[in-house]
N, C-alpha and C positions, 0 to 999 in steps of 0.2 A: 656524550652525556645528555640525558633528557633535560629539557628545560623545566623549570618549576613555576607553576602558576601561583604567583605570590598572593593573589586575592583569595584563592581557594585552598592553597596548600596542597593541591593535587598536581602530581607530575604529569606533564603533557608531552607526548611524543608525536612526531609528524605521522599522519595517516598517509600511507602510500598504497598504490595499487599496481606496483611494479610486478610484472609477470602475470597479472590477472587479465582475464578476458571477460568483457561485459557486453551484454545486449541491452540496448535501450530502445523501447518501442515508442513510436510517435516522436522521434528525435529530430525531425527536420526543423522544428521551430519551438518557441515557447519554453516550457519547463523541460521537455525532453532534450532540446538543444543544450540548455545549461547543464543538465546532468551529464550528457555525453562529453561536453567540453571539460567539465570539472573532473570527470574520471580520467580523460586523456591527459589532462595537465598533471595528474598525479601518477602517471605511468601505465594506465590500463590500455589495452588494445580494445577497440570499441566497434561493435556492429551498430551502425546508425540506421535504425529501421524507420521508414516513413512510407506510407502506402503510395504507390505510383500508379499512373494510368497505363493500362495495357501491359502490365508486367514490367514497365520500365522504372528505373529509379527516379525519384523526384529531384527537381532542381534544388529544392531546399536541403535534402539529405546530402546531395553532392557538395553543396556549399559547406555544410558542417564537416564533411570528410576533408575538404580542402583546407579548412581552418585548422583542423587537427594536424594535418600534414605540415602546415606552416609552423606549428609549434614543435615539430619534430616527433609527433606521435604517429600511431598506426591505426587505421580505421578503414572500413568499407561500408558502402551504402547498400541497403537491401529494401526492396519494395513490398515485402510480404504483407498481405492483409491478415491481421491477427485473428480474424474470425475464421480463417482457412487453416486448418491444422496441417494439411500437407504442405502448404506454402511456408508455414512457420518451421516445420520439420526440415525443409530444405535450407532455410536460413541458418538453423542451428548446425546442420551438417556442414555447411560451408565454413562457418566459424571454426568448427573442429578440424576440418581439412586444412585450414590456413594456420591455426594456432594451437591445435591439439587439445583444447579444453574450453569449457564455459564455466566461469566461477560466479558470475553476477548476472542477475536478470532484473531489470527495472520495467515493470508493467505500467507504462504511462499512456499508451495510445487511447484515444477516446473521441467520441462525437457527442453532439447534443441534438435532440429533437424535442424541444420544450413545448409543452401544451398542457392545459389542465386535463386532469384525468377524464373528465366528462367528454372532452372533445378529442382526446387522443385515440388514434386508431391502434389496433393490435400490432400492425406492422411497425408503427413508430415505436411502440413499447418494445417489441421483440428485437428490432434492429439495435437499439441501445444496449439491451441485455447481451446480445450476441457479441458486440464489440467490447464492452467494458468487462463483463463477467466471463463470457465465453472466450474472449480474446486472452484474458488473464489465465484462464484454465488451459487453453491451447499452448500458450508459450511456456507455462510452467510444466505441463506434461512433457513438452519437447526437451526440456533440460533436466527434469527431475531424476531420471535413472542415472544420467551421467554424474550429477552431483552426488547421488547416493554412493555410486561406485568410487568416486574420488574422495569421499569423506569430507567434502567441503562444499558449501554453497551459500549464497546470499540472495534472497528473493524479496523484492518489495512490490506490494500492490498499491495502487493509487485509490484511496477512498476519498470521501468528501464530507464536508459539514452538511451538505444537502441530504446525505443519507444519515449521518449521525444525529442531526438535529432537525432536518426538514427544510424544504424550500419550495415555495409555491410554484406550481407548474412543472415540477421535475420528478414526477412519480417514477418514471422509467429509470432515469439516471440515479435517483436515490435508492431504488430497489437494487440496482446493480452494484452500487457503491457499498451498500451494507452486505451484499452477497460476498464481496471480496474480504470483508472483515471475518465472516464465518469461515471462509476458505483459509485465511491466515491462521485462525484459531486451531484448526485441525492440522494443517501442514506444519505448524510449529511443533505439535506433538509428534507427528510422524517423522519429521526431519531431524529431531533433536539428536538421536543416537547416531546419525550420519553426518554430524557437523554442519547441518543446514539450519540457518537462522532465517526466519520469515517475519516480515514486518509490514506495516502500512504507513503511508504518508498521506496526510490530508492537507494539500497545499491551497493557499489562497493567493492568487496571482492573476495579473492581467495577461491573458493569452488569447489565441484565436477563438477558444471556446467561451471566454468570458468578456470579450471585447464589447464595450458599451454597457456592461453591467454595473461598473463602479463609477462614482462621481469623478469628473476630470481632475479635481484637486487631489484625489487619492491614487491616481494611476502611477505616478512616479515611484511612490513608496511600495506599491504592490508589484514590483518587477519579479520575473521568474528567478533572477539572480539572487534575490533575497531569500529564496527557499532552498537553493541547491546545497548549501552546507549541511542541512538536515538529512537530505538524501544520501550524501556521501558518507555521513556517519552511519546510517542504517545499513550500508553495504560494506562497511569496513570490517577488518578482522575482529575488532573488539565490539562489534554490533550487539545489541540486545536481541531478544526475540519476543514475538507476540506483543509488539508495541504499536500503538497508533500515535504517530508523531504529527502534531499540527504545526504548520509553518506558514508565515506570511508577514510581509513588511519587516522582516528581520526579527520577528518574535517567534518563539517556539514554546510549545506546551504539549502535554500528553492527554489524550482522551482515553477513557477506559470504561468498560462495562462493569457495573458493581451491583450487588444485591443488598437490600436492606437487611438489618438484623432479623426482622420478621417476628412472627408471633405464632406459637403453637396453640391450636384450639382443640379441646377435648371433643369427643364425638358429639356429645349433646349440644355443643356450642357451634357446630359447623353448619351454620345457616347463613344465607345471604344477608339477613338482617344483622347478625353478629358482625359479619365482615364490614357492613356499612357503618355500624356504630363504632367499630374499632379500627377503621381504615387508617386513621391518622397514626395510630401506633404501628400498623403494618408498614406504612409508607415512610415512617421516620427515618431520615437519612443518616443521622449520627450512628456510628457503628457499622456503616456499610462496608462491604469488602468485595474485592474482586476474587473470583474463583479460578483455579488452575485448569479445571476441566469439568465436563458435565457430571461425571460420577461424584465429584466432590459435593455437588449440591444435594444429591439424594442422601449421602452420608450425613450431611449437616442437618437435614430434615429429620432423619432418624435420631440424631443426637438431641435435637430439640424435643422430640417426642419422649425420649427417655429421661430428660431432665426433670419434668414434673414428678415422674414416678420415683426417681431417686430422692427428690426433696421430701417425698412422703414416707 
């Protein structure tokens, strides 16, 4: 019988990943390690991806695989560079050869090349885009058709508050992290009829990428372990889709893109001066709403155009 959460009145059942196969990129340490261990602890067979030197698996990924084995789970390490589609395709093929399927993809791998935009080289910008956005595209492409055929899939992209809200010196990283939000929005629509749910997680945690960024007194609270529960929910059978889940220090929230109620202007009013004088009305956030897709916006605008005519 399911347990009942007395505080909420909502029935809660154990989330399990028994018989599921998961790929976690960047899983040798930090957030990826916690995700891989959390999935394995609940029954998933896990591909522990972590880029290795010279095509060899990394010591970090082998350590995670050994830890999973000690808990009685099944996993293997893979050194694929996520920016290399052929390497990623081989990783997916090995998972299918071993276990017959891929149900879950966690796009977690990443790097940083922080510098102000004025001082950043194109190579530094491009490399971060290739790993974060290009890597997410490569890994998702490699599993997408299999998930469509199976009628089931869970895909999570890693976004960031640096992209959602901005962070000094991270134009390359922020651009990539907003890129995966757009990718999520479209793949949510394209995957829905095939049982594929697509989400983003925006973690705040002390990892190899963020080491030294947070004050020492905050480090303990910002452990990757404090984020993992959110990720496990996003790849569960009952996961939502098209959600940006923020997680850090044990706190969880949802970020979303919304549009203000807006203002229709008759043709004679459509001047930059009118927009300047009425901008406070246009930007008023009360009544804001999130849209399901791009076409919903233009239909809404046509409805706004028709409303004054109907009133007359």
